C-alpha positions in Angstrom: -21.9 101.0 -78.9 -18.3 100.4 -80.4 -17.3 101.8 -77.1 -18.8 99.1 -75.2 -17.4 96.6 -77.4 -13.9 97.9 -76.8 -14.2 97.6 -73.2 -15.7 94.4 -73.2 -13.1 93.2 -75.7 -10.1 94.5 -73.2 -12.1 92.8 -70.8 -11.8 89.1 -72.1 -7.6 90.0 -73.5 -7.0 90.7 -69.9 -9.1 87.7 -68.2 -7.1 85.9 -71.1 -3.2 87.1 -69.9 -4.2 86.1 -66.2 -5.4 82.8 -67.6 -2.4 82.2 -69.4 0.0 83.4 -66.3 -1.5 81.5 -63.8 -0.9 78.3 -65.9 2.4 78.8 -66.9 3.5 79.9 -62.9 2.7 76.8 -61.7 4.8 74.5 -60.1 5.9 71.5 -61.4 5.7 69.1 -58.2 6.0 65.9 -60.3 9.2 67.5 -61.6 10.2 68.8 -57.9 9.3 65.4 -55.6 13.3 63.6 -55.4 13.9 60.0 -57.4 13.5 57.5 -54.5 17.1 55.6 -53.8 17.6 52.5 -54.7 17.5 50.9 -50.9 14.3 52.5 -50.7 12.9 50.8 -53.8 14.3 47.7 -52.1 12.6 47.7 -48.5 9.0 48.5 -50.3 9.7 45.8 -52.1 10.9 43.5 -49.7 8.5 41.9 -47.2 9.8 43.6 -43.6 11.8 41.5 -40.9 11.3 42.5 -37.5 15.1 42.0 -36.5 16.2 44.4 -39.6 17.3 47.6 -37.4 18.4 45.1 -34.4 22.6 46.3 -33.5 24.3 43.2 -34.6 25.7 40.9 -32.3 29.3 41.2 -30.7 32.2 39.4 -31.9 32.8 36.3 -29.7 35.3 37.1 -26.6 38.4 35.6 -26.7 39.8 33.5 -23.6 43.1 34.6 -23.1 45.4 35.8 -20.3 44.0 38.9 -19.8 39.9 37.6 -20.0 41.2 35.0 -17.1 42.9 38.0 -15.6 39.8 40.5 -15.1 37.8 37.8 -14.3 39.5 36.9 -11.6 39.8 40.7 -10.8 36.2 41.3 -10.8 35.5 37.9 -8.7 37.4 38.5 -6.2 35.8 42.6 -6.1 32.4 41.2 -5.7 33.5 38.8 -3.2 34.9 41.5 -1.2 31.7 43.3 -1.5 29.6 40.5 -0.7 31.3 39.6 2.5 30.3 42.9 4.2 28.3 41.7 6.9 28.5 44.7 9.2 27.7 47.0 6.4 23.9 48.7 6.3 21.7 47.4 3.5 22.1 50.4 1.2 25.6 51.1 1.4 26.4 47.2 0.6 24.1 47.4 -2.3 25.9 50.3 -3.6 29.4 48.5 -3.4 28.1 44.8 -4.8 25.4 45.7 -7.8 27.8 47.5 -10.0 29.5 44.1 -10.6 25.9 42.3 -11.3 24.4 40.9 -13.9 21.0 41.4 -14.7 19.7 38.4 -13.2 21.6 38.4 -10.5 20.2 42.0 -9.4 17.3 40.8 -9.4 18.3 37.7 -7.4 20.4 39.8 -4.6 18.6 42.9 -4.2 16.3 42.0 -1.1 19.5 40.1 0.6 20.0 41.1 3.9 23.6 41.5 4.6 23.9 41.0 8.0 22.9 37.4 6.9 25.8 36.6 4.7 27.9 34.1 6.9 31.6 35.5 5.4 33.3 38.7 6.7 36.4 39.0 4.6 38.4 37.4 1.7 41.4 35.2 3.0 42.9 34.5 0.4 43.9 35.0 -4.0 41.0 33.9 -5.9 41.2 30.8 -8.0 40.1 30.2 -11.5 38.4 26.9 -12.8 38.6 24.8 -16.3 36.4 27.2 -19.0 33.9 25.6 -20.3 33.2 28.6 -22.5 34.6 31.8 -23.4 31.2 33.4 -22.3 31.4 31.8 -19.1 34.0 32.0 -16.0 33.7 30.2 -12.4 36.0 31.5 -9.9 37.0 30.0 -6.2 37.2 32.5 -3.6 38.0 31.6 0.2 36.7 33.2 3.2 36.3 33.1 6.6 33.3 31.3 6.1 35.1 28.9 3.5 35.2 29.0 0.0 32.8 30.5 -2.5 32.5 30.0 -5.9 31.6 33.0 -8.3 30.2 32.3 -11.6 30.9 35.2 -14.2 28.8 36.0 -17.5 30.0 38.6 -20.3 27.9 39.3 -23.4 31.0 39.3 -25.8 34.6 40.3 -27.0 34.9 43.9 -25.0 32.2 43.6 -22.6 32.8 43.3 -19.0 33.2 40.3 -16.8 29.2 40.6 -14.7 28.6 38.1 -11.6 25.6 35.7 -12.5 25.7 33.6 -9.2 27.6 33.9 -5.7 27.5 30.3 -4.2 29.5 28.2 -1.0 31.3 25.6 -1.9 30.3 22.5 -0.2 32.9 20.2 1.0 33.1 16.6 2.5 33.1 16.3 6.2 36.2 14.7 7.2 36.8 11.7 9.3 37.0 12.6 13.2 40.9 12.7 14.3 41.5 9.4 16.6 37.8 8.3 16.3 38.6 4.1 16.6 37.0 2.2 14.0 33.7 0.5 14.0 33.7 -3.4 15.3 34.6 -5.9 12.6 32.4 -8.2 12.1 34.0 -11.8 11.4 33.9 -12.6 7.8 31.6 -15.9 6.9 34.9 -18.1 7.1 35.9 -16.9 10.0 32.7 -17.7 12.1 32.3 -19.8 14.7 30.2 -23.0 13.8 26.7 -23.7 15.0 26.1 -26.7 17.6 26.1 -29.9 15.3 22.7 -30.9 14.1 23.3 -34.6 14.0 22.1 -35.4 10.1 19.3 -37.8 10.0 20.8 -41.2 9.8 23.0 -40.2 12.6 19.6 -39.4 14.5 19.1 -41.5 18.0 17.0 -44.0 18.4 13.4 -43.2 19.1 12.0 -45.0 21.7 10.9 -48.3 20.7 7.8 -48.6 19.9 6.3 -52.1 19.4 6.1 -53.5 15.9 2.0 -54.3 15.1 2.8 -57.8 15.3 4.7 -57.2 19.3 2.1 -55.6 20.5 0.8 -56.9 23.7 -2.6 -58.8 24.0 -5.7 -56.5 24.0 -8.0 -57.4 27.3 -9.9 -60.5 26.2 -13.7 -59.9 25.4 -15.3 -63.1 26.4 -16.9 -65.0 23.4 -20.4 -65.5 23.2 -20.7 -69.0 24.4 -18.5 -67.6 27.6 -20.6 -65.5 28.3 -21.9 -65.7 32.0 -26.4 -66.3 31.8 -28.3 -63.1 31.6 -30.8 -62.5 34.4 -33.6 -65.0 34.5 -37.0 -62.9 33.2 -40.2 -64.7 34.4 -42.1 -66.4 32.1 -46.3 -64.3 32.2 -48.6 -66.7 33.2 -51.3 -68.1 31.2 -54.5 -66.5 31.0 
């Protein structure tokens, strides 16, 4: 009996020891969790911003001599690649597309180079007065006339890209040696019209006799002067 109690007491002591060891060896999860940073706390407390993770806009470009020369070089290179109507479409596009903006890429990708009127650049590009440091228009002469090349850029350090290539329309000069139009005489030099007599100078109309001067009408005999009526025989008395 005493042996059974000793075994039971030993088992109880072993169980208690195992329980204590399990409680003491469990890791403290709360203690191992890292402390939140100030930025994380601020992000949780403030409402989200859709643009918070977008990259910052590039600084504004500078309109200086180097920038203007880069615009001239890009316009001339683009016009040289554009004025190649003898090339196959794939070769033509391979030379032009790297110089185009995304908008121009969409606009010109289906162009048939055989329809381009110009075939060569004939002179140096010419700048025009700048209206913005983000835009530049360069005039490039070709064998088909002058073209205006519009260039755009996103900011400082960004390259110039072609936005549009447009032929410049010029006024048609008058033909040399053309005869002037017949000059119409000024109103003061116009020949006078046939004189129309004023109302007071009008010639007399055919004299019409005044009412008092009218000739006598055919005389109608008075009643007393009338001739006798045909006599009607009286009816015989009954």
